[in-house]
DSSP file (Angstrom, degrees, kcal/mol; ACC not computed):
  #  RESIDUE AA STRUCTURE BP1 BP2  ACC     N-H-->O    O-->H-N    N-H-->O    O-->H-N    TCO  KAPPA ALPHA  PHI   PSI    X-CA   Y-CA   Z-CA
    1    1 A X              0   0    0      0, 0.0     2,-1.0     0, 0.0     0, 0.0   0.000 360.0 360.0 360.0 137.7  -20.9   -4.8  -28.3
    2    2 A X    >   -     0   0    0      1,-0.2     3,-0.9     2,-0.0     4,-0.2  -0.730 360.0-178.2 -86.0 101.8  -21.8   -3.2  -24.9
    3    3 A X  G >>  +     0   0    0     -2,-1.0     3,-1.5     1,-0.2     4,-0.5   0.645  68.7  81.2 -77.2 -14.3  -18.5   -2.1  -23.4
    4    4 A X  G >4 S+     0   0    0      1,-0.3     3,-0.6     2,-0.2    -1,-0.2   0.789  83.8  63.9 -62.5 -24.8  -20.1   -0.8  -20.2
    5    5 A X  G <4 S+     0   0    0     -3,-0.9    -1,-0.3     1,-0.2    80,-0.2   0.788 105.4  44.7 -66.2 -26.5  -20.1   -4.4  -19.0
    6    6 A X  G <4 S+     0   0    0     -3,-1.5    -1,-0.2    -4,-0.2     2,-0.2   0.457  86.6 109.8 -99.9  -2.3  -16.3   -4.4  -19.1
    7    7 A X    <<  -     0   0    0     -3,-0.6     3,-0.1    -4,-0.5    -3,-0.0  -0.523  51.9-159.1 -78.1 138.9  -15.6   -1.1  -17.5
    8    8 A X        -     0   0    0      1,-0.2     4,-0.3    -2,-0.2    -1,-0.1   0.543  53.1 -97.4 -93.3  -7.0  -14.1   -1.1  -14.0
    9    9 A X     >  -     0   0    0      2,-0.1     4,-1.3     1,-0.1    -1,-0.2  -0.104  22.0 -95.2 109.9 154.2  -15.3    2.4  -13.3
   10   10 A X  H  > S+     0   0    0      2,-0.2     4,-3.1     1,-0.2     5,-0.2   0.918 116.2  53.5 -70.0 -45.1  -13.9    6.0  -13.3
   11   11 A X  H  > S+     0   0    0      1,-0.2     4,-3.1     2,-0.2     5,-0.3   0.924 109.5  45.8 -63.9 -46.4  -12.9    6.2   -9.7
   12   12 A X  H  > S+     0   0    0     -4,-0.3     4,-1.6     2,-0.2    -1,-0.2   0.908 115.3  49.5 -60.8 -37.8  -10.8    3.0   -9.6
   13   13 A X  H  X S+     0   0    0     -4,-1.3     4,-1.3     2,-0.2    -2,-0.2   0.946 115.3  42.5 -63.3 -48.5   -9.2    4.2  -12.9
   14   14 A X  H  X S+     0   0    0     -4,-3.1     4,-2.3     1,-0.2     3,-0.2   0.912 113.7  50.9 -65.7 -43.9   -8.5    7.7  -11.5
   15   15 A X  H  X S+     0   0    0     -4,-3.1     4,-2.8    -5,-0.2    -1,-0.2   0.786 103.8  59.8 -67.5 -26.0   -7.3    6.4   -8.1
   16   16 A X  H  X S+     0   0    0     -4,-1.6     4,-1.5    -5,-0.3    -1,-0.2   0.905 108.9  43.9 -64.9 -40.4   -4.9    4.0   -9.8
   17   17 A X  H  X S+     0   0    0     -4,-1.3     4,-1.8    -3,-0.2    -2,-0.2   0.908 115.1  47.9 -70.4 -42.1   -3.2    7.0  -11.4
   18   18 A X  H  X S+     0   0    0     -4,-2.3     4,-2.5     1,-0.2     5,-0.2   0.924 111.8  49.9 -64.0 -44.1   -3.2    9.0   -8.2
   19   19 A X  H  X S+     0   0    0     -4,-2.8     4,-2.6     1,-0.2    -1,-0.2   0.833 106.5  56.7 -65.7 -30.3   -1.8    6.0   -6.3
   20   20 A X  H  X S+     0   0    0     -4,-1.5     4,-2.2     2,-0.2    -1,-0.2   0.915 108.9  45.9 -64.9 -41.9    0.9    5.6   -8.9
   21   21 A X  H  X S+     0   0    0     -4,-1.8     4,-2.2     2,-0.2    -2,-0.2   0.914 114.4  47.6 -66.1 -42.4    2.0    9.2   -8.3
   22   22 A X  H  X S+     0   0    0     -4,-2.5     4,-3.1     2,-0.2     5,-0.2   0.890 109.9  54.0 -63.8 -38.8    1.9    8.7   -4.5
   23   23 A X  H  X S+     0   0    0     -4,-2.6     4,-2.6     2,-0.2     5,-0.2   0.916 107.9  49.5 -61.1 -44.1    3.8    5.5   -4.9
   24   24 A X  H  X S+     0   0    0     -4,-2.2     4,-2.3     2,-0.2     5,-0.2   0.929 113.0  47.4 -60.2 -45.8    6.5    7.3   -6.8
   25   25 A X  H  X S+     0   0    0     -4,-2.2     4,-2.7     1,-0.2    -2,-0.2   0.948 114.6  45.0 -60.6 -50.4    6.7   10.0   -4.1
   26   26 A X  H  X S+     0   0    0     -4,-3.1     4,-2.8     2,-0.2    -2,-0.2   0.871 113.4  49.8 -66.4 -37.0    6.8    7.5   -1.2
   27   27 A X  H  X S+     0   0    0     -4,-2.6     4,-2.9    -5,-0.2     5,-0.2   0.932 113.1  46.2 -67.1 -44.4    9.4    5.3   -2.9
   28   28 A X  H  X S+     0   0    0     -4,-2.3     4,-2.6    -5,-0.2    -2,-0.2   0.933 115.4  47.0 -62.7 -44.7   11.7    8.2   -3.7
   29   29 A X  H  X S+     0   0    0     -4,-2.7     4,-2.6    -5,-0.2     5,-0.2   0.928 114.0  47.7 -61.8 -45.4   11.3    9.5   -0.1
   30   30 A X  H  X S+     0   0    0     -4,-2.8     4,-2.8     1,-0.2     5,-0.3   0.936 114.4  45.4 -62.1 -47.7   11.9    6.1    1.4
   31   31 A X  H  X>S+     0   0    0     -4,-2.9     4,-2.4     1,-0.2     5,-0.7   0.894 113.3  50.7 -64.6 -39.1   15.0    5.4   -0.8
   32   32 A X  I  X>S+     0   0    0     -4,-2.6     5,-2.0    -5,-0.2     4,-1.5   0.943 115.3  42.1 -63.0 -47.1   16.3    8.9   -0.1
   33   33 A X  I  <5S+     0   0    0     -4,-2.6     5,-0.4    -5,-0.2    -2,-0.2   0.938 122.3  38.0 -66.2 -47.3   15.9    8.6    3.7
   34   34 A X  I  <5S+     0   0    0     -4,-2.8    -1,-0.2    -5,-0.2    -2,-0.2   0.811 132.3  19.4 -77.7 -30.0   17.2    5.0    4.0
   35   35 A X  I  <5S+     0   0    0     -4,-2.4     5,-0.3    -5,-0.3    -3,-0.2   0.701 128.8  30.2-117.9 -23.5   20.0    5.0    1.4
   36   36 A X  I ><<S+     0   0    0     -4,-1.5     3,-0.9    -5,-0.7    -3,-0.2   0.682 101.3  68.2-116.9 -21.6   21.2    8.6    0.6
   37   37 A X  T 3 <S+     0   0    0     -5,-2.0     2,-0.3     1,-0.3    -4,-0.1   0.903 115.3  30.0 -66.0 -39.2   20.6   10.8    3.7
   38   38 A X  T >  S-     0   0    0     -5,-0.4     3,-2.1     3,-0.1    -1,-0.3  -0.519  90.2-168.2-117.8  61.3   23.3    9.0    5.7
   39   39 A X  T <  S+     0   0    0     -3,-0.9    -3,-0.1    -2,-0.3     3,-0.1  -0.253  71.3  14.9 -57.6 129.3   25.6    7.9    2.8
   40   40 A X  T 3  S+     0   0    0      1,-0.3     2,-0.3    -5,-0.3    -1,-0.3   0.101  95.0 117.9  94.3 -22.7   28.2    5.4    3.8
   41   41 A X  S <  S-     0   0    0     -3,-2.1    -1,-0.3     1,-0.1    -3,-0.1  -0.609  70.8-114.1 -78.2 135.4   26.5    4.6    7.1
   42   42 A X        -     0   0    0     -2,-0.3     2,-0.8    -3,-0.1     5,-0.1  -0.390  23.3-120.0 -68.5 145.9   25.5    0.9    7.3
   43   43 A X        +     0   0    0     -2,-0.1     2,-0.3     4,-0.1    -1,-0.1  -0.785  46.3 167.5 -87.4 111.9   21.7    0.2    7.5
   44   44 A X     >  -     0   0    0     -2,-0.8     4,-2.2     1,-0.1     5,-0.2  -0.751  51.0-106.6-120.0 167.7   21.2   -1.6   10.8
   45   45 A X  H  > S+     0   0    0     -2,-0.3     4,-2.6     1,-0.2     5,-0.2   0.917 121.1  51.2 -57.9 -43.5   18.1   -2.6   12.8
   46   46 A X  H  > S+     0   0    0      1,-0.2     4,-2.6     2,-0.2    -1,-0.2   0.912 108.5  49.5 -63.7 -43.4   19.1    0.1   15.3
   47   47 A X  H  > S+     0   0    0      1,-0.2     4,-1.9     2,-0.2    -1,-0.2   0.888 113.4  46.9 -65.4 -37.2   19.4    2.9   12.7
   48   48 A X  H  X S+     0   0    0     -4,-2.2     4,-2.5     2,-0.2    -1,-0.2   0.912 111.6  51.4 -67.7 -41.8   16.1    2.0   11.2
   49   49 A X  H  X S+     0   0    0     -4,-2.6     4,-0.6     1,-0.2    -2,-0.2   0.899 109.7  49.8 -62.3 -40.8   14.5    1.9   14.7
   50   50 A X  H >< S+     0   0    0     -4,-2.6     3,-0.8     1,-0.2     4,-0.4   0.915 112.0  47.7 -64.8 -42.6   15.9    5.3   15.5
   51   51 A X  H >< S+     0   0    0     -4,-1.9     3,-1.5     1,-0.2     6,-0.4   0.894 107.4  56.2 -64.9 -39.2   14.6    6.8   12.2
   52   52 A X  H 3< S+     0   0    0     -4,-2.5    -1,-0.2     1,-0.3    -2,-0.2   0.600  90.2  74.1 -73.0  -8.7   11.1    5.2   12.7
   53   53 A X  T << S+     0   0    0     -3,-0.8     2,-0.4    -4,-0.6    -1,-0.3   0.746  83.8  80.5 -70.5 -22.1   10.8    7.0   16.1
   54   54 A X  S <> S-     0   0    0     -3,-1.5     4,-2.4    -4,-0.4     5,-0.2  -0.729  81.2-140.0 -87.1 131.2   10.2   10.2   14.1
   55   55 A X  H  > S+     0   0    0     -2,-0.4     4,-2.8     1,-0.2     5,-0.2   0.792  99.0  61.0 -63.1 -28.7    6.7   10.5   12.8
   56   56 A X  H  > S+     0   0    0      2,-0.2     4,-1.7     1,-0.2    -1,-0.2   0.960 110.4  38.8 -63.0 -49.8    7.8   11.9    9.5
   57   57 A X  H  > S+     0   0    0     -6,-0.4     4,-2.0    -3,-0.2    -2,-0.2   0.910 117.7  49.3 -67.6 -42.2    9.8    8.8    8.6
   58   58 A X  H  X S+     0   0    0     -4,-2.4     4,-3.1    -7,-0.3     5,-0.2   0.904 108.5  54.6 -63.7 -39.8    7.1    6.5   10.1
   59   59 A X  H  X S+     0   0    0     -4,-2.8     4,-2.7    -5,-0.2    -1,-0.2   0.877 106.5  51.5 -61.0 -38.0    4.5    8.4    8.1
   60   60 A X  H  X S+     0   0    0     -4,-1.7     4,-2.4     2,-0.2    -1,-0.2   0.919 112.8  45.1 -64.7 -42.6    6.4    7.8    4.9
   61   61 A X  H  X S+     0   0    0     -4,-2.0     4,-2.2     2,-0.2    -2,-0.2   0.905 114.8  47.0 -70.0 -40.2    6.6    4.1    5.6
   62   62 A X  H  X S+     0   0    0     -4,-3.1     4,-2.4     2,-0.2     5,-0.2   0.919 113.5  49.3 -64.8 -42.2    2.9    3.8    6.7
   63   63 A X  H  X S+     0   0    0     -4,-2.7     4,-2.6    -5,-0.2     5,-0.2   0.908 110.0  50.9 -61.7 -42.0    1.9    5.8    3.6
   64   64 A X  H  X S+     0   0    0     -4,-2.4     4,-2.6     1,-0.2     5,-0.3   0.909 109.3  51.9 -61.3 -42.4    4.1    3.5    1.4
   65   65 A X  H  X S+     0   0    0     -4,-2.2     4,-2.1     2,-0.2    -2,-0.2   0.949 113.3  42.5 -58.3 -51.5    2.4    0.5    2.9
   66   66 A X  H  X S+     0   0    0     -4,-2.4     4,-2.6     1,-0.2     5,-0.2   0.918 116.4  47.0 -65.2 -44.6   -1.1    1.7    2.3
   67   67 A X  H  X S+     0   0    0     -4,-2.6     4,-2.8     2,-0.2     5,-0.3   0.895 111.8  50.3 -67.9 -39.9   -0.4    3.0   -1.3
   68   68 A X  H  X S+     0   0    0     -4,-2.6     4,-2.4    -5,-0.2     5,-0.2   0.934 113.4  45.9 -62.9 -45.3    1.4   -0.2   -2.3
   69   69 A X  H  X S+     0   0    0     -4,-2.1     4,-2.5    -5,-0.3     5,-0.3   0.943 116.5  44.5 -64.0 -47.2   -1.4   -2.4   -1.1
   70   70 A X  H  X S+     0   0    0     -4,-2.6     4,-2.7    -5,-0.2     5,-0.3   0.952 115.4  46.8 -62.3 -49.0   -4.1   -0.2   -2.7
   71   71 A X  H  X S+     0   0    0     -4,-2.8     4,-2.0    -5,-0.2    -1,-0.2   0.910 115.2  46.3 -61.8 -43.5   -2.3    0.1   -6.0
   72   72 A X  H  X S+     0   0    0     -4,-2.4     4,-2.1    -5,-0.3    -1,-0.2   0.931 116.4  42.5 -65.7 -46.5   -1.4   -3.5   -6.3
   73   73 A X  H  X S+     0   0    0     -4,-2.5     4,-2.3    -5,-0.2    -2,-0.2   0.846 113.1  52.5 -73.3 -32.6   -4.9   -4.8   -5.4
   74   74 A X  H  X S+     0   0    0     -4,-2.7     4,-2.1    -5,-0.3    -1,-0.2   0.891 110.7  48.7 -68.0 -37.9   -6.7   -2.2   -7.6
   75   75 A X  H  X S+     0   0    0     -4,-2.0     4,-2.0    -5,-0.3    -2,-0.2   0.905 111.0  49.9 -65.0 -41.3   -4.5   -3.3  -10.5
   76   76 A X  H  X S+     0   0    0     -4,-2.1     4,-2.5     1,-0.2    -2,-0.2   0.894 108.9  53.0 -62.7 -39.9   -5.3   -7.0   -9.8
   77   77 A X  H  X S+     0   0    0     -4,-2.3     4,-2.5     1,-0.2    -2,-0.2   0.911 107.7  51.0 -60.9 -43.3   -9.0   -6.1   -9.7
   78   78 A X  H  < S+     0   0    0     -4,-2.1     4,-0.4     2,-0.2    -1,-0.2   0.892 110.7  48.5 -63.0 -39.3   -8.7   -4.4  -13.1
   79   79 A X  H >< S+     0   0    0     -4,-2.0     3,-1.1     1,-0.2     4,-0.3   0.929 112.4  47.9 -65.9 -44.6   -7.0   -7.5  -14.5
   80   80 A X  H >< S+     0   0    0     -4,-2.5     3,-1.7     1,-0.3    -2,-0.2   0.882 106.0  58.4 -63.3 -38.1   -9.7   -9.8  -13.1
   81   81 A X  T 3< S+     0   0    0     -4,-2.5     4,-0.3     1,-0.3    -1,-0.3   0.584  85.1  79.4 -72.6  -7.8  -12.4   -7.6  -14.4
   82   82 A X  T <  S+     0   0    0     -3,-1.1    -1,-0.3    -4,-0.4    -2,-0.2   0.761  80.8  82.6 -66.6 -22.7  -11.1   -8.1  -17.9
   83   83 A X  S <  S-     0   0    0     -3,-1.7     2,-1.4    -4,-0.3     0, 0.0  -0.520 104.1-100.4 -75.6 151.0  -12.9  -11.4  -17.8
   84   84 A X        +     0   0    0     -2,-0.2     2,-0.3   -78,-0.0    -2,-0.1  -0.594  58.5 172.1 -76.5  94.7  -16.6  -11.2  -18.5
   85   85 A X        -     0   0    0     -2,-1.4     2,-0.1    -4,-0.3    -4,-0.0  -0.736  33.1-116.9-105.5 152.8  -18.0  -11.3  -15.0
   86   86 A X     >  -     0   0    0     -2,-0.3     4,-2.4     1,-0.1     5,-0.2  -0.438  35.7-105.5 -76.9 160.8  -21.5  -10.8  -13.8
   87   87 A X  H  > S+     0   0    0      1,-0.2     4,-2.3     2,-0.2     5,-0.2   0.862 123.4  54.1 -56.1 -35.3  -22.3   -7.8  -11.5
   88   88 A X  H  > S+     0   0    0      2,-0.2     4,-2.1     1,-0.2    -1,-0.2   0.909 108.7  47.7 -66.0 -41.1  -22.5  -10.2   -8.6
   89   89 A X  H  > S+     0   0    0      2,-0.2     4,-2.7     1,-0.2    -2,-0.2   0.876 109.5  53.7 -66.7 -37.2  -19.1  -11.7   -9.4
   90   90 A X  H  X S+     0   0    0     -4,-2.4     4,-2.7     2,-0.2    -2,-0.2   0.928 109.8  47.6 -62.0 -45.0  -17.6   -8.1   -9.7
   91   91 A X  H  X S+     0   0    0     -4,-2.3     4,-2.8     2,-0.2     5,-0.2   0.894 112.3  50.1 -62.8 -39.8  -19.0   -7.3   -6.3
   92   92 A X  H  X S+     0   0    0     -4,-2.1     4,-2.6     2,-0.2    -2,-0.2   0.922 112.7  45.9 -65.4 -44.3  -17.5  -10.5   -4.8
   93   93 A X  H  X S+     0   0    0     -4,-2.7     4,-2.4     2,-0.2     5,-0.2   0.940 115.1  47.1 -63.1 -47.2  -14.1   -9.8   -6.3
   94   94 A X  H  X S+     0   0    0     -4,-2.7     4,-2.2    -5,-0.2    -2,-0.2   0.929 114.5  46.4 -61.6 -46.5  -14.1   -6.2   -5.2
   95   95 A X  H  X S+     0   0    0     -4,-2.8     4,-2.4     1,-0.2    -1,-0.2   0.910 112.5  50.2 -62.9 -43.3  -15.2   -7.1   -1.7
   96   96 A X  H  X S+     0   0    0     -4,-2.6     4,-2.4    -5,-0.2    -1,-0.2   0.894 111.3  48.2 -62.7 -40.3  -12.7   -9.9   -1.4
   97   97 A X  H  X S+     0   0    0     -4,-2.4     4,-2.5     2,-0.2    -1,-0.2   0.867 110.0  52.3 -69.8 -35.5   -9.9   -7.7   -2.5
   98   98 A X  H  X S+     0   0    0     -4,-2.2     4,-2.6     2,-0.2    -2,-0.2   0.922 110.8  47.8 -63.5 -43.5  -10.9   -5.0    0.0
   99   99 A X  H  X S+     0   0    0     -4,-2.4     4,-2.5     1,-0.2     5,-0.2   0.937 112.6  48.7 -62.2 -46.1  -10.9   -7.5    2.8
  100  100 A X  H  X S+     0   0    0     -4,-2.4     4,-2.3     1,-0.2    -2,-0.2   0.900 112.3  49.7 -59.3 -41.5   -7.5   -8.8    1.7
  101  101 A X  H  X S+     0   0    0     -4,-2.5     4,-2.5     2,-0.2    -2,-0.2   0.916 110.9  47.5 -64.8 -44.7   -6.2   -5.2    1.5
  102  102 A X  H  X S+     0   0    0     -4,-2.6     4,-2.4     2,-0.2    -2,-0.2   0.922 113.4  48.3 -63.7 -44.0   -7.5   -4.3    5.0
  103  103 A X  H  X S+     0   0    0     -4,-2.5     4,-2.4    -5,-0.2    -1,-0.2   0.910 111.9  50.1 -62.6 -42.1   -6.0   -7.5    6.5
  104  104 A X  H  X S+     0   0    0     -4,-2.3     4,-2.3    -5,-0.2    -2,-0.2   0.909 111.1  48.2 -63.6 -42.8   -2.7   -6.8    4.8
  105  105 A X  H  X S+     0   0    0     -4,-2.5     4,-2.8     2,-0.2     5,-0.2   0.901 110.2  52.5 -65.6 -40.2   -2.5   -3.2    6.0
  106  106 A X  H  X S+     0   0    0     -4,-2.4     4,-2.2     1,-0.2    -2,-0.2   0.929 111.3  46.3 -61.3 -44.7   -3.4   -4.3    9.6
  107  107 A X  H  X S+     0   0    0     -4,-2.4     4,-1.6     2,-0.2    -1,-0.2   0.893 112.4  51.1 -64.4 -38.4   -0.5   -6.9    9.5
  108  108 A X  H  X S+     0   0    0     -4,-2.3     4,-2.1     2,-0.2    -2,-0.2   0.902 109.6  49.1 -64.9 -41.1    1.8   -4.2    8.0
  109  109 A X  H  X S+     0   0    0     -4,-2.8     4,-2.6     1,-0.2    12,-0.3   0.894 108.2  55.4 -62.5 -39.5    0.9   -1.8   10.8
  110  110 A X  H  X S+     0   0    0     -4,-2.2     4,-0.5    -5,-0.2    -1,-0.2   0.847 108.6  48.0 -62.3 -33.9    1.5   -4.6   13.3
  111  111 A X  H  < S+     0   0    0     -4,-1.6     3,-0.3     1,-0.2     4,-0.2   0.897 118.5  38.7 -73.6 -40.7    5.0   -5.0   11.9
  112  112 A X  H >X S+     0   0    0     -4,-2.1     3,-1.3     1,-0.2     4,-0.6   0.765  99.1  77.3 -81.1 -25.9    5.9   -1.3   11.9
  113  113 A X  H >X>S+     0   0    0     -4,-2.6     4,-2.9     1,-0.3     3,-0.8   0.780  79.9  66.4 -63.9 -30.9    4.2   -0.4   15.2
  114  114 A X  H 3X5S+     0   0    0     -4,-0.5     4,-1.4    -3,-0.3    -1,-0.3   0.837  97.7  57.6 -59.7 -27.5    6.8   -1.8   17.6
  115  115 A X  H <45S+     0   0    0     -3,-1.3    -1,-0.2    -4,-0.2    -2,-0.2   0.855 116.4  33.3 -68.0 -33.2    9.2    0.9   16.3
  116  116 A X  H <<5S+     0   0    0     -3,-0.8    -2,-0.2    -4,-0.6    -1,-0.1   0.880 135.2  20.7 -89.2 -42.4    6.8    3.7   17.4
  117  117 A X  H  <5S-     0   0    0     -4,-2.9    -3,-0.2     2,-0.3    -2,-0.2   0.453  97.6-116.8-112.0  -2.2    5.1    2.3   20.5
  118  118 A X  S  <<S+     0   0    0     -4,-1.4     2,-0.3    -5,-0.5    -4,-0.2   0.459  91.3  55.3  81.7  -1.1    7.6   -0.3   21.7
  119  119 A X  S    S-     0   0    0     -6,-0.5    -2,-0.3     4,-0.0    -3,-0.1  -0.981  98.2 -80.1-155.0 158.4    5.0   -3.1   21.2
  120  120 A X        -     0   0    0     -2,-0.3     3,-0.2     1,-0.1   -10,-0.1  -0.356  30.9-140.6 -61.7 142.9    2.9   -4.5   18.4
  121  121 A X  S    S+     0   0    0      1,-0.3     2,-0.4   -12,-0.3    -1,-0.1   0.851  92.2  24.1 -70.2 -36.0   -0.3   -2.6   17.8
  122  122 A X  S    S-     0   0    0    -16,-0.1     2,-0.5   -15,-0.1    -1,-0.3  -0.969  80.7-139.3-137.6 115.9   -2.3   -5.7   17.2
  123  123 A X              0   0    0     -2,-0.4   -13,-0.0    -3,-0.2    -4,-0.0  -0.634 360.0 360.0 -80.0 125.0   -1.2   -9.0   18.6
  124  124 A X              0   0    0     -2,-0.5    -1,-0.2   -17,-0.1   -17,-0.0   0.354 360.0 360.0-114.1 360.0   -1.7  -11.9   16.2
């Protein structure tokens, strides 16, 4: 049996592992900042807004957004590619997931951007 037909590629495989490590880092950083740095203080909209004014905290949340979207969609791509697809179908699935990922990240940036700039980055 020709297994090359079923391979999703070295780079997606490697980047899935790298994104898993980044995901672990960003989740731990996010949980530490939001739940343990100010132990006992209630989490309110205002406290989150004040934290997101700092680029370090915002960078962690933006990084978490990008890594979660990439890791999730790359994993979904790997599951879909377990089916015997033609090269054209593989390109269509990959392209569709990239478009979905970019749109999702743009919407996520739009949600986080009012905290940094006082207004949405992209009006939808």
